[in-house]
Structures are given as C-alpha cells and as structure tokens.
N, C-alpha and C positions, 0 to 999 in steps of 0.2 A: 106294039113293041113290048117285049117282055121286060119287066122291071127287075134289075139285079141290085144286089147290095154292093157297098163299097169294097168289102172283102173279096167278093167274087170277081168284081171288075179288076181288082189288083191282080188276082190270079190269072185272069185273061191277058192282062198287059204283060205279065212276066212270061207267059206262054208264047207271046208273039215277039219276044226279044227286048222288051223294055226292062230297064234296070232301076231298082229302087235306089235313089241317091241319098235321100234323107227323109226324116219324119219330123214335121213341125206341128206339134200338138196332135190333132186328129187327122191332119192332112198328110198323105203320103205323096212325095214328089218323085216322079219317074222321068228318066231321060233315055235317049237311044243314041248310040254312037253314030255319027254322021248326020245328025239332025239337031237343029237349034231349038226344037220344040221341047218344052217342059210340060208335063201333065200333072196336075194336082188333083188327087182323088180324096174326097172326104170319106173317112171310115168311121161311121158311128154305129158300131155293132152290126146287127143284121138289118138295119133300116135301109130300105131300097132308095136308090138315087132317084132324084126327080127326073121326069122324062126329058125336059129340055137340056139339063146338065148332062145326062147320060148320052143323049144324041150328040152333043157338042164334043164330049170326050171321045166318043167312038169315031167321030169325024177326024179329030186330031190324031188319034192312034191308028187310023186306017183299019178299023174293025167293022165288018159288015153286020147287018142285023141277023143274017143267017148263021153267024158264028155264035150267037147267043144260045 
C-alpha cells in the first residue's frame, strides 16, 4: 500500500464528497451527509499516515487502494 500524508488524504476525502466539519488541533474531522460516520485525520505536515490507521480510514471512507 502506498503511504500518503494526512494532507493528501484530506484532499482525497473532499474529492469523494466528505465535508470538513471542524479542526481540533492537528486533527481534521470530516462528515458526510446521510452517514453517521465521522472521520478524524491527523495532519502533521507531510508525515505519512501509519499503515494501519490509513487502512482503517480508507475502509470507513469507502476509498479503495486503487484510488491512491
């Protein structure tokens, strides 16, 4: 799996219809209308997300590995 940064993952979420609700410190909170799921993405500059966290966030958001 290709490691992506928090900034790039946020852009991917916004491209697939997720809306930034708020920013709490370095965590960006996203929501989608019609869904009760909230996604919290840590944005620490260009540091890549850890593999397990990235996989979990992709599963919640419905983003496939091929979309990376």
